[in-house]
C-alpha positions in Angstrom: -23.2 -5.5 5.1 -21.7 -9.1 5.4 -21.3 -10.4 9.0 -17.6 -11.1 9.6 -16.8 -14.7 10.5 -16.0 -15.6 14.1 -12.6 -15.7 13.3 -12.0 -12.5 11.8 -13.9 -10.8 14.5 -11.7 -11.8 16.9 -8.9 -10.5 14.8 -10.8 -7.4 14.6 -11.2 -7.4 18.5 -7.4 -8.1 19.4 -6.2 -5.7 16.2 -8.1 -2.8 18.0 -6.5 -3.8 21.6 -3.2 -4.0 20.1 -3.4 -0.4 18.3 -4.8 1.1 21.6 -2.2 -0.7 23.9 1.0 -0.4 21.7 0.7 1.6 18.4 -0.9 4.9 18.9 1.2 5.2 22.4 4.3 4.5 20.5 3.6 7.0 17.2 5.7 9.7 18.9 8.5 7.4 20.3 8.9 6.0 16.7 9.8 9.6 15.4 11.9 10.4 18.2 14.0 7.2 17.7 13.9 8.1 14.1 15.1 11.6 14.4 18.0 10.5 16.9 19.4 7.9 14.4 23.1 9.0 12.7 20.7 8.6 9.5 17.0 8.9 8.4 17.6 5.6 6.6 17.7 3.3 9.9 15.2 1.3 11.8 13.8 2.8 15.1 14.2 -0.1 17.7 10.4 0.2 18.7 9.5 -0.9 15.5 11.2 -4.1 16.0 9.8 -4.6 19.2 6.0 -4.1 17.9 6.9 -6.5 15.2 7.9 -9.2 17.5 4.9 -8.3 20.2 2.5 -8.6 16.9 4.0 -11.8 16.0 3.6 -13.6 19.6 0.0 -12.5 19.5 -0.8 -14.1 16.4 -1.5 -10.7 14.5 1.2 -11.4 11.5 0.7 -11.8 7.9 -3.1 -11.0 8.0 -3.9 -10.0 4.4 -2.6 -13.4 3.3 -5.9 -15.7 2.1 -4.1 -19.1 1.6 -4.0 -20.9 4.8 -0.4 -22.3 4.2 0.9 -18.8 4.8 -1.6 -17.1 6.4 -4.7 -17.0 8.5 -6.8 -17.6 5.5 -9.3 -14.4 5.6 -10.9 -13.1 2.6 -10.3 -10.0 1.0 -13.6 -8.8 2.6 -12.5 -9.7 5.9 -9.1 -8.4 5.6 -10.8 -5.4 4.2 -12.1 -4.6 8.1 -8.6 -5.4 9.4 -6.9 -3.2 7.1 -9.0 -0.3 8.0 -7.8 -0.6 11.5 -4.2 -0.5 10.5 -5.0 2.6 8.1 -5.4 4.8 11.3 -1.6 4.9 11.9 1.2 5.4 9.7 3.3 3.1 11.5 0.7 0.3 12.0 1.1 -1.9 8.7 4.8 -2.7 9.0 4.2 -3.7 12.7 2.0 -6.6 11.5 3.9 -7.1 8.6 0.9 -5.8 6.2 3.1 -2.8 4.7 3.2 -2.2 0.8 4.7 -3.0 -1.3 5.8 -6.3 0.6 2.2 -7.5 0.9 2.0 -7.4 -3.1 5.2 -9.0 -3.5 4.6 -11.4 -0.9 1.2 -12.2 -3.0 3.3 -12.6 -6.3 5.8 -14.8 -5.1 3.0 -17.2 -3.5 1.0 -17.0 -6.4 3.7 -17.4 -8.9 7.3 -18.2 -7.3 8.7 -21.4 -7.6 9.7 -23.4 -4.6 13.0 -22.2 -4.8 12.4 -18.5 -4.9 9.8 -19.1 -2.3 12.4 -20.6 -0.2 14.9 -17.8 -0.8 12.8 -14.8 -0.9 9.3 -15.2 0.3 10.1 -16.8 3.7 12.3 -14.4 4.9 9.6 -11.7 3.5 7.0 -13.5 5.6 8.8 -13.6 8.9 9.7 -10.0 8.5 13.3 -10.4 8.4 13.8 -8.5 4.9 12.0 -5.8 3.2 11.3 -5.7 -0.8 11.1 -3.1 -4.0 8.6 -3.1 -6.6 10.2 -1.5 -9.6 7.6 -0.8 -12.1 7.0 3.1 -12.7 9.4 4.8 -15.2 10.1 8.5 -15.5 10.4 8.4 -19.2 6.8 6.9 -19.8 3.5 6.8 -18.8 3.7 3.9 -16.5 0.2 3.9 -15.9 -0.2 1.7 -19.1 2.2 -1.0 -18.1 2.9 -1.8 -22.1 4.7 1.6 -22.2 7.6 0.0 -19.7 10.9 0.6 -21.5 13.6 -1.3 -19.2 14.7 -4.4 -20.8 15.2 -7.9 -19.8 17.1 -9.8 -22.2 18.3 -13.3 -22.1 22.2 -14.1 -22.2 22.9 -17.7 -21.9 21.8 -19.1 -18.1 21.4 -15.3 -17.3 19.1 -12.0 -17.7 20.6 -8.6 -18.1 18.4 -6.0 -16.8 18.9 -2.1 -17.9 16.0 0.2 -16.5 15.4 3.5 -15.3 12.9 3.6 -12.6 11.5 5.5 -10.1 8.8 5.6 -7.2 10.6 2.4 -6.0 8.7 2.2 -2.9 11.0 1.0 0.2 14.3 1.4 -1.9 15.8 3.6 0.6 15.2 0.8 3.3 18.4 -1.0 4.7 16.6 -4.0 5.3 15.5 -4.7 1.5 16.8 -7.7 0.0 15.1 -8.3 -3.3 13.2 -6.2 -6.1 10.7 -7.2 -8.6 11.5 -5.5 -11.7 8.9 -5.2 -14.6 10.7 -4.8 -18.3 10.4 -5.9 -21.7 11.8 -9.4 -22.8 10.6 -9.5 -26.4 9.4 -6.1 -27.9 8.4 -8.0 -30.9 5.6 -10.2 -29.0 1.9 -9.3 -29.1 1.4 -6.1 -27.1 0.7 -7.7 -23.6 3.4 -10.5 -23.9 6.2 -8.2 -24.2 6.8 -7.7 -20.6 8.3 -9.9 -17.7 8.9 -9.7 -14.7 12.2 -10.9 -12.8 13.8 -11.2 -9.1 17.0 -8.7 -8.5 18.6 -8.9 -5.5 19.3 -5.5 -4.1 22.7 -5.7 -3.5 23.4 -7.2 -7.1 26.3 -5.4 -9.1 24.5 -2.5 -11.2 21.8 -1.7 -8.8 22.2 2.2 -8.0 20.0 4.2 -5.9 20.1 7.5 -8.0 18.3 9.7 -5.8 15.4 9.4 -2.8 12.1 10.8 -3.8 10.2 12.9 -1.0 6.4 13.1 -1.0 5.1 16.7 -0.4 8.3 17.2 1.6 7.8 14.0 3.6 10.9 11.2 3.2 8.6 8.1 4.7 11.9 7.2 6.4 13.3 4.7 6.8 11.2 3.2 4.1 11.6 5.9 1.5 10.9 6.1 -2.2 13.9 6.4 -4.7 14.6 6.6 -8.7 16.6 3.5 -9.2 18.7 2.6 -12.1 19.8 -1.1 -13.0 22.7 -0.9 -15.1 23.5 -4.1 -16.6 22.6 -6.1 -13.9 22.9 -10.1 -14.1 20.7 -12.5 -12.5 20.3 -16.3 -12.8 17.8 -17.1 -15.4 16.0 -18.9 -12.6 15.2 -15.5 -11.3 12.4 -15.0 -13.8 8.9 -15.1 -12.4 6.1 -17.3 -14.1 8.3 -17.3 -17.5 8.9 -14.8 -20.2 5.9 -12.5 -21.3 3.8 -13.0 -18.2 4.5 -9.6 -16.4 1.4 -7.9 -17.6 -0.6 -10.5 -16.4 1.3 -10.9 -13.1 0.7 -7.0 -12.6 -2.9 -7.4 -13.1 -2.9 -10.2 -10.3 -1.0 -8.1 -8.0 -3.1 -5.0 -8.4 -6.5 -6.1 -7.3 -6.1 -6.9 -3.9 -3.4 -4.2 -3.6 -5.9 -1.4 -4.7 -8.3 -2.8 -1.8 -5.7 -2.7 0.6 -5.0 0.9 -0.1 -8.5 2.0 -0.2 -9.3 0.5 3.2 -6.1 1.9 4.6 -7.4 5.3 3.4 -10.6 4.8 5.0 -9.1 4.2 8.4 -6.9 7.6 8.1 -10.3 9.0 7.5 -11.9 7.5 10.6 -8.5 8.5 12.5 -9.0 12.2 11.4 -12.7 12.3 12.6 -11.5 11.0 15.8 -9.2 13.8 16.1 -11.8 16.4 14.9 -14.3 15.5 17.2 -11.9 15.4 20.1 -10.9 18.6 18.9 -14.4 20.0 18.6 -15.5 19.1 22.1 -12.1 20.7 23.9 -11.6 23.8 21.9 -13.6 27.0 22.9 -14.0 30.0 20.3 -16.6 32.8 20.6 -17.8 31.8 23.8 -18.9 28.0 22.9 -17.2 24.7 22.3 -16.6 24.1 18.6 -18.9 21.2 19.1 -21.9 23.7 20.0 -21.5 25.3 16.8 -23.9 24.0 13.5 -21.5 24.7 11.2 -19.1 22.1 13.1 -21.8 19.5 13.3 -22.4 19.5 9.8 -18.8 18.7 9.0 -18.9 15.9 11.1 -22.1 14.6 9.6 -20.7 15.0 6.0 -17.5 13.5 7.2 -19.3 10.4 8.7 -21.4 10.1 5.7 -18.1 10.0 3.1 -16.4 7.5 5.3 -19.6 5.1 5.0 -20.2 5.6 1.5 -16.4 5.0 1.0 -16.3 1.8 3.0 -19.5 0.1 1.7 -18.4 0.6 -1.8 -14.9 -0.9 -0.9 -16.0 -3.7 0.8 -18.4 -4.3 -1.9 -15.7 -4.1 -4.4 -13.8 -6.7 -1.7 -16.8 -9.2 -1.5 -17.2 -9.6 -5.6 -13.4 -10.3 -5.9 -13.9 -12.8 -3.3 -16.5 -14.4 -5.4 -15.4 -13.6 -9.0 -11.8 -12.9 -8.9 -10.1 -9.5 -9.6 -11.1 -9.5 -12.8 -14.9 -10.2 -12.7 -14.7 -7.2 -9.9 -12.9 -4.8 -12.2 -15.5 -2.2 -12.5 -16.4 -2.1 -8.6 -12.4 -2.2 -7.7 -12.1 0.9 -9.8 -15.0 3.0 -8.4 -13.3 2.0 -5.1 -10.1 3.0 -6.0 -11.3 6.6 -7.1 -14.1 7.1 -4.2 -12.0 5.9 -1.4 -8.8 8.5 -1.7 -11.4 11.4 -2.4 -13.4 10.6 0.6 -9.8 10.2 3.1 -8.8 13.5 1.5 -12.2 15.5 2.3 -12.5 14.3 5.9 -8.8 14.7 6.6 -9.2 18.1 5.1 -11.9 18.7 6.9 -10.2 17.7 10.4 -7.4 19.9 9.3 -9.9 22.9 9.0 -11.1 22.6 12.3 -7.9 22.6 13.9 -6.3 25.6 12.2 -2.7 25.7 12.0 -2.3 22.9 14.3 -4.0 20.7 11.4 -1.1 21.6 9.2 1.7 21.2 11.5 3.3 18.1 12.7 1.8 18.1 16.0 -1.0 15.8 15.0 -1.0 12.9 12.0 -3.4 15.0 10.0 -0.8 16.4 7.2 1.0 13.1 6.7 -2.2 11.3 6.3 -3.5 14.1 4.0 -0.2 13.5 1.8 -0.5 10.0 1.9 -4.4 10.2 0.6 -3.7 12.6 -2.2 -0.5 10.6 -3.5 -3.2 7.5 -3.5 -5.1 9.3 -6.2 -2.3 8.3 -8.5 -0.9 5.1 -6.9 -2.0 2.1 -8.8 -3.2 3.9 -11.5 -4.4 7.5 -11.5 -8.1 8.3 -11.3 -8.5 9.2 -15.0 -7.4 5.9 -16.0 -10.0 4.0 -13.4 -13.0 6.5 -14.6 -12.1 5.6 -18.1 -12.2 1.9 -17.4 -15.7 2.3 -15.6 -17.2 4.1 -18.3 -16.0 1.5 -21.0 -17.4 -1.2 -18.9 -20.5 0.4 -18.6 -21.1 1.0 -22.1 -19.9 -2.5 -22.8 -22.7 -4.1 -20.6 -25.3 -2.5 -22.7 -24.2 -3.6 -26.1 
């Protein structure tokens, strides 16, 4: 494993300290405050306090590789930090490193005009608003982005958007200011140039939240996921990102770093699960001895550590290759990590739940919520089967 730079190591040390001092002790308070609000779609005050502290300590926008907007860490360096944040369900937002905002900010940094950056990127960087990414549609297999049917049609100085989207993460958040919407702007163009991405203010007339979508019963409030309909929504032509027909190109550029982030957060969740498992094993007595003294439990712990390290090394290798060759050059490695990391995380969390027994599937521990997230990750940003297909195809291509 490559050594971290002095800057990255400093961030890592301070991030671990921040997690110990502020994040873990306030996880239960966050839930308590959320449950006491008049609606689940409101922001617990403790989150804004945590964001303020993180910003004061310079632990902010750590994912951004461009020094103009962030600390300038590589994907490999940020991967180590992302795993630490992944240990807590509330941590990524506290550091302004939560999805889909990270991906949307990356899109605006790479492809946004100066005016788009001033209007939407600046408040996102400051943590003043949140955002939505609307790509997936219920009527088509959206893992193939060329299937997208929503329309973005030019009408004079405006574009008219009509689309039925779902799993638009963050759509329930009252702070949402902007959505990036993907749709077809020219169905007659070449297959990968039919799609465009456009910025849609979330309070624009015609934006309709049809329903919220729970995940395994979790509402993920106040962030939430929703089915969103865009009904004859009109936006200025200047809201187009990069240009008509560039949507597929943007999508591919957006997904590379995002998949690494998802994987490293999943590895962090597995680390948290293993910590809890070991604590349980050292404190729980069954049939006359501690669980930690039983060979079957030690085997579970050993297998968990092996799975975590395998996934970590595979993901960090993908991150390093992406730093060297770009997302396209690291396509196979990213796909492998995207398959292995969620599976490893699920396996480790499941073992921890088994050791906890009934408590493992309750809300007394974060295990069940982390399990639900890890299982969802096998679908998010491309299902396992799509990545397996790509890996097999690339392997065969290398041998031709």
